[in-house]
NULO-378367 format. One record per atom (N, C-alpha, C, CB): x, y, z. Coordinates in pm, whole numbers, padded with zeros to 5 digits, always signed. Glycine has a CB too. Layout:
<nodes>
XYZ
...
</nodes>
This chain:
<nodes>
+01210-00918+02321
+01267-00915+02219
+01236-00937+02121
+01331-00953+02220
+01230-00878+01963
+01190-00957+01838
+01384-00940+01819
+01041-00866+01693
+01454-01101+01819
+01535-01089+01782
+01543-01128+01650
+01595-01121+01852
+01464-01149+01534
+01417-01241+01416
+01399-01118+01320
+01264-01346+01445
+01431-00995+01371
+01370-00838+01301
+01481-00869+01164
+01413-00639+01425
+01410-00816+01048
+01456-00834+00894
+01368-00742+00820
+01440-00993+00831
+01430-00661+00703
+01349-00596+00597
+01265-00717+00505
+01458-00502+00497
+01274-00790+00497
+01196-00908+00426
+01086-00953+00504
+01284-01032+00398
+00988-00845+00401
+00850-00859+00432
+00779-00965+00459
+00794-00820+00355
+00801-01028+00326
+00740-01137+00307
+00769-01276+00395
+00760-01151+00179
+00875-01261+00445
+00907-01351+00570
+00863-01325+00692
+01032-01363+00593
+00819-01175+00732
+00779-01168+00851
+00644-01202+00837
+00807-01050+00912
+00532-01187+00763
+00434-01219+00728
+00366-01347+00737
+00443-01186+00643
+00460-01388+00647
+00456-01543+00667
+00453-01634+00802
+00565-01584+00605
+00561-01583+00902
+00571-01610+01065
+00473-01559+01131
+00689-01556+01134
+00408-01487+01134
+00352-01403+01195
+00156-01402+01177
+00435-01281+01144
+00171-01453+01037
+00008-01450+01014
-00042-01571+01096
-00042-01468+00840
-00145-01526+01180
-00207-01676+01295
-00333-01732+01234
-00264-01625+01483
-00467-01656+01148
-00538-01690+01126
-00602-01554+01076
-00572-01771+01211
-00755-01610+01076
-00841-01506+01080
-00952-01470+01151
-00872-01499+00993
-01043-01349+01167
-01135-01317+01274
-01226-01337+01209
-01138-01195+01342
-01283-01472+01271
-01470-01486+01174
-01554-01416+01173
-01571-01579+01203
-01558-01336+01325
-01651-01288+01294
-01673-01170+01245
-01698-01301+01360
-01576-01094+01213
-01537-00959+01164
-01508-00975+00970
-01374-00909+01267
-01477-01135+00970
-01529-01163+00764
-01661-01136+00769
-01518-01354+00673
-01756-01206+00872
-01904-01239+00880
-01990-01117+00847
-01942-01291+01023
-01892-00955+00954
-01966-00895+00912
-01974-00730+00783
-01997-00897+01026
-01823-00795+00770
-01803-00752+00628
-01874-00772+00504
-01705-00791+00599
-01875-00907+00473
-01925-00980+00372
-02083-00924+00434
-01873-01163+00365
-02172-00874+00517
-02305-00807+00526
-02324-00769+00424
-02328-00709+00608
-02193-00648+00431
-02235-00491+00362
-02124-00478+00261
-02232-00340+00482
-02066-00621+00164
-02027-00620+00053
-01973-00728-00001
-01964-00538+00044
-01934-00733-00149
-01944-00856-00197
-01826-00889-00186
-01996-00875-00316
-01723-00817-00159
-01585-00898-00141
-01484-00787-00032
-01499-00926-00326
-01397-00923+00001
-01328-00815+00108
-01178-00732+00048
-01281-00915+00263
-01132-00600+00009
-01065-00536-00011
-00889-00561+00054
-01143-00441+00017
-00788-00553+00022
-00684-00549+00044
-00637-00479+00177
-00644-00511-00056
-00743-00343+00134
-00628-00267+00227
-00741-00343+00387
-00614-00015+00195
-00817-00351+00375
-00963-00469+00502
-00875-00570+00541
-01141-00579+00408
-00783-00585+00468
-00725-00728+00533
-00659-00738+00725
-00571-00765+00415
-00640-00605+00732
-00552-00590+00838
-00676-00613+00970
-00462-00424+00827
-00812-00619+00902
-00941-00585+01004
-00959-00731+01038
-01099-00503+00929
-00936-00811+00944
-00975-00957+00962
-00848-01016+01018
-01025-01035+00821
-00745-01028+00982
-00626-01147+01009
-00561-01123+01128
-00507-01155+00897
-00522-01215+01220
-00468-01210+01298
-00282-01171+01307
-00520-01309+01331
-00264-01047+01309
-00092-01067+01304
-00026-01046+01432
-00015-00960+01203
+00051-01144+01442
+00146-01100+01554
+00264-01026+01559
+00183-01188+01604
+00304-00999+01483
+00395-00904+01463
+00394-00773+01522
+00401-00890+01349
+00480-00734+01620
+00511-00566+01667
+00664-00630+01660
+00436-00480+01860
+00663-00481+01705
+00850-00432+01722
+00840-00318+01772
+00959-00411+01577
+00975-00255+01838
+00967-00093+01933
+01108-00054+01834
+01001-00096+02173
+01084+00111+01876
+01179+00161+01816
+01347+00113+01888
+01139+00315+01819
+01359+00072+02017
+01466-00008+02061
+01529-00112+02007
+01441-00047+02150
+01412-00251+01935
+01458-00308+01880
+01513-00288+01741
+01401-00372+01901
+01472-00185+01652
+01490-00154+01502
+01659-00104+01530
+01359-00012+01427
+01624-00004+01618
+01784+00071+01651
+01931-00046+01667
+01766+00164+01835
+01872-00139+01742
+01931-00268+01745
+01987-00349+01614
+01835-00344+01803
+01833-00354+01554
+01858-00449+01457
+02020-00348+01322
+01652-00485+01369
+01890-00234+01307
+02012-00144+01229
+02171-00123+01226
+01986-00034+01254
+02212-00095+01377
+02321-00117+01451
+02420-00219+01427
+02282-00134+01556
+02344-00372+01471
+02427-00473+01439
+02457-00500+01268
+02363-00593+01509
+02327-00468+01210
+02345-00529+01058
+02395-00448+01001
+02236-00569+00976
+02406-00318+01009
+02464-00202+00920
+02558-00097+00995
+02340-00120+00855
+02615-00107+01120
+02690-00071+01173
+02666+00072+01133
+02797-00138+01158
+02566+00162+01197
+02533+00261+01220
+02496+00270+01359
+02454+00291+01138
+02559+00405+01436
+02548+00411+01602
+02457+00481+01630
+02656+00463+01683
+02368+00453+01715
+02262+00531+01796
+02302+00531+01965
+02103+00453+01769
+02398+00498+02001
+02413+00515+02098
+02464+00653+02187
+02463+00428+02098
+02350+00758+02268
+02324+00864+02303
+02466+00928+02348
+02217+00855+02395
+02572+00825+02454
+02632+00886+02529
+02764+00892+02455
+02623+00834+02657
+02789+00856+02325
+02898+00855+02212
+02951+00993+02181
+02840+00794+02075
+02900+01029+02073
+02871+01169+02030
+02710+01245+01986
+02958+01176+01912
+02733+01367+01981
+02595+01385+01904
+02562+01387+01763
+02548+01494+01934
+02658+01349+01707
+02629+01258+01599
+02514+01132+01618
+02764+01199+01568
+02553+01004+01680
+02525+00900+01727
+02364+00952+01777
+02642+00848+01833
+02316+01095+01866
+02222+01105+01891
+02139+01127+01768
+02223+01179+01980
+02186+01242+01655
+02110+01274+01564
+02054+01160+01491
+02172+01357+01490
+02131+01066+01524
+02100+00961+01417
+01960+00869+01504
+02269+00849+01379
+01982+00875+01637
+01841+00835+01718
+01762+00903+01656
+01822+00863+01873
+01738+01089+01697
+01660+01161+01609
+01597+01136+01507
+01707+01230+01577
+01696+01128+01402
+01594+01083+01262
+01511+00976+01257
+01667+01049+01145
+01566+00872+01344
+01505+00735+01315
+01373+00755+01391
+01598+00597+01370
+01350+00806+01496
+01280+00804+01609
+01137+00956+01500
+01416+00860+01795
+01209+01022+01435
+01105+01137+01365
+01050+01040+01247
+01194+01303+01292
+01141+00941+01174
+01035+00864+01099
+00941+00755+01124
+01084+00821+01017
+00976+00709+01249
+00893+00619+01298
+00752+00683+01359
+00973+00544+01398
+00739+00832+01401
+00675+00906+01462
+00582+00964+01325
+00770+01003+01553
+00666+00958+01195
+00538+01017+01093
+00471+00882+01057
+00595+01111+00932
+00553+00770+01015
+00472+00652+00970
+00396+00598+01099
+00571+00533+00901
+00317+00618+01181
+00294+00551+01299
+00143+00569+01290
+00371+00607+01432
+00040+00478+01254
-00057+00525+01223
-00186+00515+01349
-00076+00464+01096
-00098+00507+01501
-00189+00487+01582
-00078+00594+01665
-00241+00321+01626
-00152+00699+01759
-00099+00813+01851
+00031+00757+01976
-00253+00878+01940
+00098+00807+01972
+00241+00749+02050
+00181+00850+02196
+00449+00812+01951
+00226+00778+02268
+00230+00867+02426
+00262+00849+02512
+00154+00900+02486
+00366+00957+02553
+00485+00977+02583
+00465+00888+02744
+00528+01151+02572
+00565+00876+02754
+00588+00738+02894
+00526+00622+02890
+00537+00772+03041
+00549+00574+02742
+00441+00444+02720
+00527+00395+02618
+00263+00471+02665
+00556+00280+02615
+00625+00189+02522
+00516+00175+02386
+00660+00031+02607
+00633+00267+02296
+00557+00245+02170
+00579+00116+02110
+00589+00346+02070
+00507+00001+02076
+00430-00074+01972
+00446-00030+01794
+00272-00050+02021
+00516-00102+01752
+00510-00057+01633
+00457-00232+01512
+00688+00030+01610
+00314-00213+01461
+00295-00325+01421
+00349-00342+01256
+00150-00349+01449
+00302-00490+01218
+00319-00499+01083
+00314-00425+00934
+00266-00563+01080
+00248-00362+00996
+00188-00184+00863
+00271-00097+00905
-00003-00080+00881
+00286-00052+01021
+00379+00081+01029
+00483+00015+01003
+00392+00174+01163
+00550-00087+01029
+00669-00129+01005
+00717-00081+00886
+00676-00254+01013
+00574-00173+00806
+00620-00147+00614
+00626-00039+00600
+00523-00189+00484
+00528+00095+00670
+00549+00219+00588
+00684+00258+00606
+00457+00334+00624
+00724+00249+00744
+00855+00326+00759
+00997+00255+00715
+00866+00364+00909
+00961+00116+00696
+01095+00067+00599
+01124+00078+00469
+01111-00052+00597
+00987+00149+00379
+00982+00190+00259
+00973+00324+00227
+00898+00136+00211
+00989+00404+00319
+00926+00504+00282
+01121+00546+00209
+00819+00607+00428
+01134+00698+00111
+01227+00739+00093
+01324+00768+00202
+01198+00817+00031
+01300+00813+00290
+01350+00874+00394
+01436+00750+00462
+01232+00942+00483
+01363+00656+00488
+01459+00581+00565
+01517+00463+00507
+01403+00544+00681
+01515+00481+00332
+01606+00438+00276
+01729+00524+00249
+01557+00392+00182
+01712+00635+00269
+01819+00724+00202
+01894+00735+00361
+01752+00896+00111
+01853+00739+00478
+01879+00704+00602
+02014+00630+00589
+01764+00625+00663
+01993+00487+00590
+02024+00361+00555
+02138+00389+00502
+01937+00289+00474
+02106+00431+00344
+02238+00385+00248
+02308+00551+00276
+02190+00328+00033
+02250+00637+00345
+02390+00742+00427
+02498+00721+00485
+02366+00809+00526
+02419+00630+00584
+02510+00600+00706
+02588+00461+00667
+02414+00582+00857
+02566+00373+00606
+02622+00199+00630
+02749+00216+00649
+02607+00079+00500
+02756+00149+00770
+02925+00088+00793
+02979+00237+00837
+03028+00009+00617
+02959+00352+00816
+03018+00490+00840
+03080+00487+01001
+02888+00617+00818
+02999+00416+01099
+02997+00408+01230
+03115+00275+01309
+02835+00385+01254
+03060+00204+01259
+03093+00091+01256
+03114-00037+01195
+03063+00085+01299
+03230-00153+01197
+03228-00235+01107
+03150-00301+01127
+03313-00287+01082
+03055-00404+01040
+02969-00512+01054
+03030-00633+01057
+02879-00514+00961
+03005-00706+01134
+03059-00870+01148
+03007-00956+01040
+03007-00946+01290
+02889-00929+00997
+02872-01026+00882
+02792-00945+00757
+02781-01166+00938
+02898-00929+00682
+02882-00873+00563
+02736-00912+00445
+03017-00911+00509
+02770-01065+00474
+02612-01130+00398
+02507-01094+00441
+02578-01272+00405
+02449-01104+00546
+02352-01021+00589
+02296-00905+00570
+02366-01011+00664
+02424-00804+00573
+02440-00701+00527
+02324-00644+00438
+02550-00713+00475
+02442-00739+00289
+02365-00721+00161
+02236-00759+00083
+02427-00750+00100
+02216-00869+00164
+02071-00966+00195
+01973-00903+00260
+02089-01091+00286
+02021-00808+00359
+01946-00682+00429
+01873-00546+00291
+02100-00593+00550
+02001-00546+00295
+01986-00396+00109
+01924-00491+00057
+02159-00321-00030
+01967-00569-00007
+01835-00627-00126
+01694-00628-00077
+01854-00795-00174
+01658-00668+00067
+01504-00671+00057
+01477-00526+00107
+01423-00798+00154
+01510-00451+00107
+01499-00312+00142
+01450-00275-00046
+01677-00231+00227
+01530-00273-00108
+01535-00221-00258
+01431-00291-00291
+01665-00244-00356
+01418-00451-00281
+01291-00550-00347
+01160-00493-00261
+01318-00750-00312
+01137-00411-00161
+01014-00363-00120
+00988-00224-00171
+01006-00368+00023
+01113-00151-00217
+01094+00002-00244
+01068-00041-00409
+01251+00126-00198
+01086-00134-00468
+01049-00140-00614
+00944-00167-00663
+01107-00208-00674
+00806-00188-00548
+00668-00236-00565
+00612-00097-00570
+00605-00339-00445
+00676+00014-00551
+00608+00147-00548
+00665+00255-00672
+00638+00212-00392
+00771+00197-00745
+00862+00255-00844
+00736+00247-01006
+01041+00136-00852
+00815+00332-01096
+00742+00352-01186
+00784+00229-01268
+00753+00488-01240
+00893+00173-01270
+00921+00033-01385
+00865-00080-01344
+01076-00016-01407
+00805-00050-01155
+00713-00148-01114
+00570-00148-01164
+00709-00143-00983
+00513+00005-01185
+00342+00014-01238
+00393+00012-01410
+00228+00209-01174
+00499+00013-01476
+00511-00049-01614
+00456-00171-01593
+00653-00061-01675
+00532-00215-01546
+00525-00360-01578
+00364-00419-01530
+00660-00442-01489
+00320-00354-01424
+00137-00377-01408
+00086-00345-01529
+00047-00274-01292
+00123-00211-01601
+00063-00155-01674
+00058-00310-01815
+00144+00009-01696
+00161-00345-01841
+00202-00427-01944
+00114-00548-01938
+00349-00458-01936
+00067-00591-01809
+00015-00716-01753
-00153-00672-01824
+00039-00735-01547
-00209-00554-01729
-00344-00486-01743
-00385-00510-01903
-00333-00312-01699
-00251-00459-01995
-00344-00463-02121
-00364-00558-02165
-00317-00405-02219
-00317-00657-02178
-00325-00853-02176
-00403-00847-02115
-00218-00970-02119
-00476-00840-01991
-00620-00894-01940
-00688-00785-01992
-00650-00920-01771
-00675-00618-02072
-00806-00561-02131
-00813-00633-02214
-00824-00429-02176
-00700-00690-02324
-00785-00744-02462
-00829-00904-02439
-00673-00735-02617
-00766-00947-02356
-00915-01094-02325
-01032-01029-02291
-00894-01221-02169
-01058-00953-02215
-01185-00945-02159
-01290-00816-02279
-01152-00887-01971
-01251-00770-02360
-01282-00710-02409
-01293-00786-02560
-01220-00611-02372
-01276-00840-02585
-01303-00987-02666
-01458-00993-02648
-01216-01143-02589
-01551-01032-02491
-01670-01000-02465
-01674-00848-02428
-01720-01088-02367
-01830-00790-02490
-01817-00679-02529
-01975-00607-02373
-01840-00680-02745
-01995-00742-02303
-02088-00690-02232
-02059-00611-02109
-02161-00783-02206
-01898-00702-02061
-01870-00585-01956
-01784-00451-02005
-01786-00650-01834
-01750-00454-02121
-01712-00320-02121
-01838-00238-02137
-01609-00292-02229
-01989-00227-02183
-02121-00216-02151
-02089-00188-02017
-02216-00334-02181
-02154-00260-01966
-02171-00222-01788
-02089-00126-01744
-02134-00343-01683
-01887-00166-01780
-01836-00069-01725
-01881+00100-01740
-01720-00096-01760
-01918+00129-01899
-01909+00254-01999
-02074+00306-01914
-01907+00204-02224
-02147+00223-01880
-02304+00312-01821
-02232+00343-01639
-02517+00153-01820
-02141+00244-01600
-02097+00314-01486
-02029+00458-01452
-02029+00239-01449
-01965+00479-01569
-01868+00567-01575
-01988+00657-01640
-01719+00528-01657
-02078+00672-01689
-02185+00761-01716
-02278+00818-01592
-02269+00690-01811
-02262+00737-01518
-02359+00779-01381
-02271+00882-01321
-02394+00642-01255
-02115+00825-01287
-02056+00895-01240
-02077+01027-01273
-01962+00858-01252
-02052+01056-01415
-02067+01159-01548
-02145+01285-01502
-02158+01085-01683
-02292+01204-01472
-02399+01244-01477
-02458+01316-01334
-02463+01136-01526
-02411+01219-01230
-02455+01266-01102
-02305+01228-01020
-02612+01180-01042
-02211+01340-01019
-02084+01340-00949
-02150+01342-00757
-01976+01508-01015
-02223+01351-00765
-02185+01371-00624
-02333+01192-00560
-02237+01615-00555
-02333+01113-00684
-02391+00981-00648
-02505+00983-00581
-02309+00906-00577
-02593+01064-00629
-02747+01112-00620
-02806+01001-00640
-02801+01221-00721
-02727+00890-00794
-02842+00793-00838
-02836+00713-00724
-02825+00706-00983
-02782+00672-00680
-02778+00544-00546
-02981+00562-00485
-02607+00623-00351
-02993+00714-00452
-03157+00721-00399
-03276+00696-00548
-03187+00919-00316
-03199+00754-00659
-03292+00746-00792
-03286+00618-00837
-03251+00841-00913
-03233+00518-00829
-03266+00429-00906
-03247+00301-00848
-03207+00446-01015
-03278+00203-00895
-03273+00069-00813
-03182-00014-00872
-03405-00007-00803
-03055-00062-00788
-02957-00070-00857
-02906-00239-00777
-02858+00084-00845
-02846-00310-00855
-02820-00415-00793
-02710-00447-00733
-02839-00488-00853
-02681-00533-00609
-02561-00529-00579
-02433-00568-00685
-02567-00602-00474
-02451-00597-00733
-02308-00646-00876
-02332-00525-00941
-02334-00813-01015
-02426-00388-00987
-02383-00330-01010
-02330-00230-00914
-02433-00321-01082
-02375-00183-00796
-02336-00144-00686
-02215-00117-00681
-02363-00213-00603
-02142-00263-00668
-01951-00281-00667
-01861-00204-00760
-01900-00437-00711
-01979-00244-00904
-01908-00195-00992
-01916-00029-00972
-01955-00252-01124
-02030+00038-00898
-02016+00174-00959
-01902+00214-00845
-02174+00278-00969
-01883+00112-00768
-01841+00162-00616
-01669+00172-00671
-01885+00021-00453
-01636+00053-00755
-01501+00091-00828
-01487+00186-00908
-01456+00005-00897
-01597+00212-01005
-01517+00292-01104
-01579+00398-01047
-01526+00270-01270
-01600+00435-00912
-01595+00587-00845
-01428+00653-00849
-01652+00572-00660
-01365+00538-00786
-01207+00590-00750
-01115+00636-00890
-01114+00446-00668
-01195+00614-00969
-01152+00697-01115
-01156+00872-01089
-01288+00652-01259
-01284+00867-01038
-01345+01057-01007
-01304+01133-00904
-01502+01080-00971
-01235+00998-00784
-01184+01065-00678
-01084+01099-00647
-01199+01033-00605
-00985+01047-00750
-00885+01066-00723
-00787+01227-00714
-00855+00978-00797
-00719+01271-00640
-00652+01392-00584
-00595+01407-00645
-00597+01410-00484
-00543+01391-00792
-00453+01452-00826
-00454+01495-01009
-00345+01366-00770
-00396+01559-01055
-00457+01587-01223
-00413+01505-01320
-00418+01725-01288
-00295+01409-01297
-00297+01280-01381
-00366+01215-01393
-00240+01208-01371
-00429+01155-01328
-00525+01053-01344
-00647+01090-01496
-00606+01049-01179
-00652+01024-01576
-00729+01001-01672
-00870+01059-01624
-00723+00856-01708
-00941+01138-01613
-01158+01157-01612
-01166+01170-01711
-01265+01285-01543
-01292+01092-01694
-01407+01125-01853
-01473+01257-01807
-01569+00982-01893
-01504+01371-01927
-01550+01439-01864
-01723+01443-01924
-01456+01556-01865
-01739+01368-02044
-01906+01366-02072
-01925+01262-02143
-01975+01486-02151
-02039+01178-02115
-02059+01118-02187
-02037+01014-02322
-02087+01165-02174
-01993+01142-02401
-01981+01071-02558
-01846+00993-02552
-01974+01197-02701
-01766+01101-02425
-01624+01089-02449
-01596+00924-02431
-01534+01190-02336
-01708+00867-02303
-01698+00787-02249
-01732+00631-02363
-01776+00830-02131
-01852+00696-02489
-01903+00584-02585
-01788+00577-02719
-02078+00631-02645
-01699+00707-02707
-01612+00671-02847
-01496+00616-02763
-01563+00818-02970
-01474+00615-02635
-01332+00523-02655
-01360+00382-02636
-01209+00559-02547
-01239+00310-02707
-01277+00143-02768
-01283+00066-02601
-01105+00051-02904
-01312-00057-02632
-01400-00190-02539
-01240-00192-02442
-01463-00400-02664
-01171-00192-02525
-00999-00218-02464
-00969-00145-02341
-00873-00161-02573
-00957-00004-02405
-00935+00123-02282
-01016+00140-02232
-00904+00251-02302
-01144+00151-02188
-01242+00124-02114
-01167+00013-01982
-01365+00060-02219
-01176-00086-02031
-01106-00219-01917
-01029-00175-01884
-01053-00356-01948
-00904-00132-01966
-00770-00091-01872
-00830-00034-01801
-00647-00011-01916
-00893+00126-01832
-00949+00176-01718
-00989+00122-01577
-01037+00214-01758
-01073+00038-01592
-01143-00037-01493
-01046-00094-01421
-01235-00135-01542
-00972-00160-01446
-00840-00258-01416
-00766-00144-01292
-00712-00294-01596
-00731-00067-01359
-00639+00060-01249
-00764+00114-01124
-00577+00251-01376
-00889+00138-01204
-00974+00056-01072
-00972+00009-01004
-01026-00001-01058
-00965-00075-01018
-00999-00167-00932
-00891-00140-00824
-01005-00308-00993
-00745-00188-00892
-00654-00126-00772
-00653-00037-00731
-00556-00118-00774
-00704+00067-00696
-00713+00158-00637
-00838+00128-00531
-00718+00263-00728
-00946+00078-00571
-01046+00049-00463
-00991-00081-00384
-01200+00023-00528
-00935-00157-00391
-00869-00238-00344
-00805-00188-00273
-00820-00301-00404
-00706-00145-00292
-00606-00054-00185
-00659+00067-00102
-00489+00012-00268
-00729+00125-00118
-00841+00283-00118
-00714+00339-00126
-00966+00347+00039
-00661+00366-00252
-00621+00473-00257
-00672+00578-00379
-00496+00447-00249
-00637+00717-00296
-00679+00824-00382
-00596+00938-00398
-00794+00869-00343
-00446+00909-00408
-00336+01008-00437
-00353+00963-00603
-00161+00980-00344
-00388+00918-00677
-00338+00877-00809
-00267+00795-00843
-00292+00944-00858
-00202+00706-00743
-00121+00630-00795
-00101+00488-00816
-00052+00659-00756
-00048+00408-00819
-00088+00246-00866
+00020+00169-00771
-00059+00202-01064
+00028+00226-00706
+00118+00117-00615
+00084+00088-00449
+00278+00177-00615
</nodes>
């Protein structure tokens, strides 16, 4: 049983990161210049796993939320709610009759979901009193800190940092010119047919891959350039700010328009 379960994701990560898989690193490096954040799970050996029963036990002891099915239907409803949230955030299919293991990425998805946070906050200490209030409040803090990174406030802070990076990088006009050229390629060749038409260096291919993420966002909020003139008349600092946003989405393989 995982007796060290916590909502402190940094602590779990630090204690369970065992190393890297060299063969996977070499394979990735053959096809790309940089290993992106969303690909880390394929190269790092991470030993953390937990189960639904361990999560229930942790929540019950820490927050006084009962799951025992033989007490009342209310407690069974708690169990059903949690099971549904686990299923919704599982990345692999669960199989009936088999013990379901939850890895670090799935656990992270679960405890940062709005439904899970609402469940904890709505039911805390309603069923049973907790013996360690200090631990309860610490875990609540970790839960909120994890969620903070997906909020508008966190994104605004990142935007402020990006502004300073963009200003510093725009002092040299070379980078802005390269980014403009790639944005223009995407406008003129939206289906990426330029890859067959031109002899493109590995460096430019990487910039093209990054800038593509501005044009594949499936929301209406992300600003997308419509024509070459619009790109050419946008100042260097703004061009680079957009590129920094694209880097983040590319790094985490984000296509829903978010920056979290």
